[in-house]
C-alpha positions in Angstrom: -40.6 41.5 20.3 -40.4 41.3 16.6 -40.8 37.9 14.7 -37.1 38.3 13.4 -35.8 39.3 17.3 -37.7 35.8 17.8 -36.2 34.0 15.5 -32.5 35.0 16.6 -33.6 34.1 20.3 -35.0 30.7 19.1 -31.8 29.8 17.0 -29.8 30.9 19.8 -31.6 29.4 22.1 -31.3 26.0 20.4 -27.6 26.4 19.8 -27.3 27.2 23.8 -29.7 23.6 24.6 -27.4 21.8 21.8 -23.9 23.2 22.7 -22.4 19.6 23.6 -22.9 17.8 20.6 -20.5 17.7 17.6 -20.2 20.1 14.9 -21.7 17.8 12.5 -24.4 16.3 14.4 -25.4 20.3 15.7 -25.7 21.1 12.0 -28.0 17.8 11.2 -30.1 18.6 14.5 -30.5 22.2 13.6 -31.3 21.0 9.8 -34.2 19.1 11.6 -35.3 21.4 14.1 -35.8 24.3 11.6 -36.8 22.5 8.3 -40.4 23.4 8.5 -39.7 27.3 9.5 -40.1 29.7 6.6 -36.6 31.4 7.6 -35.1 27.9 8.3 -32.2 28.4 6.2 -31.3 31.4 8.5 -32.0 30.0 11.8 -29.9 27.3 10.6 -27.3 29.6 10.2 -27.6 32.0 13.2 -28.1 28.8 15.5 -24.1 27.3 13.7 -23.0 30.9 14.2 -24.0 30.9 17.8 -22.9 27.3 18.8 -19.7 28.4 17.1 -19.5 31.3 19.5 -20.7 29.1 22.5 -17.3 26.6 21.9 -15.0 29.1 21.0 -16.0 30.7 24.5 -15.4 27.6 26.0 -12.4 26.5 24.5 -11.0 30.0 25.8 -12.4 29.4 29.7 -10.6 26.1 29.4 -7.3 27.7 28.6 -7.8 30.2 31.1 -8.6 27.5 33.8 -6.1 25.0 33.1 -3.0 27.9 33.7 
């Protein structure tokens, strides 16, 4: 896997592991987790995007099962 592919995977994995916190808390966690990485700001962005996807999917699922 390329370095970029590894970075994307790392951001996605981080979001998957931390989906159950508030968005504000997630932003803080991601900032701390990726601060020492040269691609830190990009990783934070990708992780937040994945977090938002997960939250949206969970909301849609919740609406679906409550019908």
